[in-house]
SERO-800014 format. One record per residue (C-alpha): residue in one letter; x, z, y. Coordinates in steps of 0.001 Angstrom, whole numbers, padded with zeros to 6 digits, always signed. Each point is the difference from the previous one (the first is absolute). Layout:
! SERO-800014
AXZY ...
***
This chain:
! SERO-800014
M-022988+007396-011767 Y+000526+003675-000752 Y-001150+002417+002684 I+000597+003707+000233 T-003430+001584+000199 D-000043+003175-002035 T+001050+002656+002538 P-002148+001176+002904 R+001354-000132+003552 N+000111+003777+000328 Q+002390+000669-002909 V+003242+001361+001530 M+003381+000486-001641 S+002810+002038+001550 S+003284-001644+001074 D+003593+001222-000053 T-000091+000236+003808 S-002270+002481+001756 R-000746-002504+002775 R-001443-002546-002407 K-002933-000143-002410 V-000559-002791-002479 L-003241-001169-001560 L+000309-001674-003382 G-002686-001990-001787 L+001586-001496-003062 G-001433+001621-003109 T+003361+001681-000623 A+000733+002308+002940 A+003561+000650+001143 T+001528+001732+002994 V+001480-002333+002620 G+003152+001361+001637 L+000615-001182+003567 A+003727+000080+000724 G+001389-000342+003493 C+002842-002179+001211 G+003134+000804-001931 G-001885+002302-002373 S-000731-000401-003673 E-003143-000838-001834 G-001179+001399-003266 G+001887+002248-002369 E+002892-000700-002348 S+000102-003693-000858 S+001661-002013-002726 P+001621-003426+000209 N-001081-000765-003576 G-001116-003568-000416 T+001448-001252+003265 E+002479-002831+000426 T+003375+000236+001681 G+001873-002680+001859 T-003123-002183+000200 E-000687-002601+002673 M-001990+000438+003172 D-003079-002129+000645 D+002302-001855+002398 G+003562+001281-000346 T+002525+001251-002494 A+000855+003372-001438 T+003247+001201-001541 E+000672+003073-002107 T+002052+002451+002055 A+001537+002195-002697 D+000332+000647-003699 G-000125+003411-001570 D-001977+002676-001739 M-003702-000363+000924 S-000186+003805+000271 E+002201-000332+003089 M-001815-003011+001448 A-003002-000510+002244 M-002216-003075+000199 V-000508-001522+003453 R-001978-003040+001144 V-000499-001365+003516 A-003103-001459+001671 H+000187-001963+003279 M-003141+000854+001990 S+001265-000201+003605 P-002163-002746+001561 D+002313-000928+002892 A+003292+000155-001920 P+001782-003105-001261 N+001013-000463-003622 V+002457+002773-000867 D+002960+000860-002200 V+000270+003481-001554 Y+003265+001842-000677 V+000529+003169-002041 D+003316+001796+000546 G+001416-003150+001557 D-001004-002380-002801 E-002638-002674+000645 V-002731+000538-002593 L-002851-002124+001409 S+000278-003143+002070 D-002317-002089+002175 V-003041+002223-000586 E-003100-001208+001822 F-002951+001963+001364 G-002449+001013-002729 S+002587+000107-002821 Q+000690+002868-002376 S+003068+000071-002242 G+000376+001104-003561 Y+001690+003312-000648 L+003750+000374+000468 E+002085+002686-001723 V+001975+002110+002486 P+002001+003191-000497 A-001920+003147+000932 G+000929+001724+003252 D+000379-001168+003587 R-000004-003805+000185 Q+000790-001850+003223 V-002696-002625+000482 K+000531-002738+002578 I-002524-002703+000926 T+001130-003010+002013 A-001323-003359+001094 A+000437-002465-002861 G+003432-001612+000114 D+001076+002060+003022 E+001519+003318-001001 S+000754+000799+003636 T-003738+000194+000870 V-000868+003398-001457 V-003554+001354+000154 Y+000616+003072-002185 D+003087+001834-001263 E-000654+003481-001334 A+000559+002173-003060 V-002856+000246-002499 T+000048+002787-002593 V-001226-000927-003498 A-000323+002225-003063 A+001079-000825-003550 G-002746-001277-002299 T-002350-000699+002907 A-001372-003290+001315 Y-000419-000789+003697 T-001377-002699+002260 V+001743-000436+003345 V-002453-001766+002303 A+001466-001771+003055 A-002815+000768+002441 G-000669+000092+003735 E+001190-002438+002653 I+003439-001002+001200 S-001216-001256+003407 E+000929+002076+003030 G-002805+002261+001144 A-001902-000298-003281 D-002794+002457-000701 E+001412+000751-003449 A+003805-000113-000026 F+001721-001460-003038 A+000721+002690-002594 P-000034-000271-003791 L-002490+002100-001917 V+001471+001570-003132 L-002722+000491-002619 E+000406+001596-003401 D-001687-002152-002650 D-002203+001265-002818 N+000636-002433-002863 S-001535+002167-002714 A-002640-001771-002076 P-003535+000218+001413 A-002853+001175-002188 E-001197-002483-002611 G-001973-002822+001575 N+001089+000955+003530 A+002405-001464+002538 R+001898+002055+002559 L-000399-001236+003578 R+002029+001168+002978 V-000866-001051+003566 V+002633+000114+002758 H-001067-000393+003671 V+002720-001953+001817 S-002010-002031+002536 P+001486+000994+003399 D-003039-000821+002129 A-002658+001358-002371 P-001608+003414+000563 N-000550+002567-002736 V-001889-001832-002720 D-002541+000592-002709 V+000322-002101-003155 T-003368-000571-001602 A-001665-002053-002715 S-003519-001135-000978 D-000957-000741+003609 G+001043+003471+001102 D-001872+001916-002707 V+003280+001293-001406 V+002900+001361+002057 L+003348-000353-001759 F+002243+001329+002780 D-001194+001865+003076 N+001618+000196+003452 V+003434-001366-000942 P+002343-000234+003024 Y+002840-002425+000502 G+002983+000903-002153 E-001919+001951-002627 S-001097-000938-003504 G-002127+001156-002873 S-000532-000843-003658 T-002724+000339-002590 E-001089-001370-003354 V-002773-002580-000239 G-001800-001652-002877 S+001236-003500-000796 G-001945-002832+001627 T-000370-002123+003103 Y-000773+001900+003175 E-001320-000854+003430 V+002174+002066+002330 E-000781+000566+003675 I+002247+001343+002769 R-001793+001834+002807 P+001079+002001+003060 D-000490+003648-000912 T-003281+001642+000896 S-001350+003374-001063 S-002624-001755-002112 N+002353-002700-001337 D-002314-002757+001222 G+002139-001683+002666 D-000156-003764+000424 V+001931-001884-002672 V+003167-001473+001554 A+001200-001629-003231 E-001453-000447-003474 F+001587-001052-003249 P-002677-000991-002538 D+002194-000939-002956 T+002406+002899-000465 S+000640-000049-003753 L+001515+003053-001686 E+000921+000028-003695 G-000244+003089-002146 G+003367+001654-000708 Q+001620-001561+003056 I+001341+001530+003234 Y-000535-001592+003413 T+001007+000591+003601 A-002196-001519+002712 Y+001550-000261+003470 A-002368-000176+002988 A+002444-002019+002069 G+000240-002445+002886 Y-001825+000061+003333 L-003738+000336+000568 S+000488-001876+003304 P+003118-002176-000436 D-000654-001910+003246 D+000653+003228+001908 E+003064+001067-001968 P+003692-001034-000286 G-000499-001541-003457 D-002513-002464-001408 E-000511+001540-003447 A-003756+000572-000338 F-001425+003072-001695 D-000139-000217-003796 L-000273+002215-003054 L+003103-000897-002013 V-000476+001178-003590 K+003162+000283-002101 Q+000138+000758-003708 N+002847+002101-001349 A+002214-002135-002244 G-000327+001112-003580 S-002348+002922+000663 M-001649+001263-003191 
***
């Protein structure tokens, strides 16, 4: 097993948000941007190497439009709301994804740039709408729309999609790019560590925010901890076989409930690692 061991605990990198600091220990250092709900992450991104009209893990996708790619954006959807049923997704009134289950992430869909009306409903029941709002997307840019939060009345984190701008540029040779998105409604701010806490990948990440970095290829033991000033909180979940290939791009969703017995859904906490289709 490959462990990250080459960076001391006191090496600090700056983040894109003044409230956050990120400690990286991966041989190749990179700044981790922490983007809030509805914000964007990273700089200009390219959809090169991505697939369009691909299938969900558990659902279907349909191309929404044809046209000049210079006028198109790339959009994919991830279902990470732990108390929501399977869902259908509509863009400008057309159903583009159907029967999407919790934990799924679609391939990229081509959509015209501009304001797109995104509607999310219970699968097979268009009258049960959990979201219906305009989402603005820019030409030549790739996005992930994450269905996050809870649909239950009185929920701590109300259902609201997170719109994240994706960085699909090629990572440095021998590296993978890893993004972590915190969408566990009952989890506190978290630290994401490796090597039994010796390395801190992401520090003090609150619900609804995300960060990305480049890591050397290999198999990692990843730990999720409640945030502490010294990044040594008790491990609430560990994932010993997180394999990342060089040249690939991944998004890892910290999703589900830490205490499902006390919550409106029974999806237990997990780190759901998704590889971008066709990333170079």
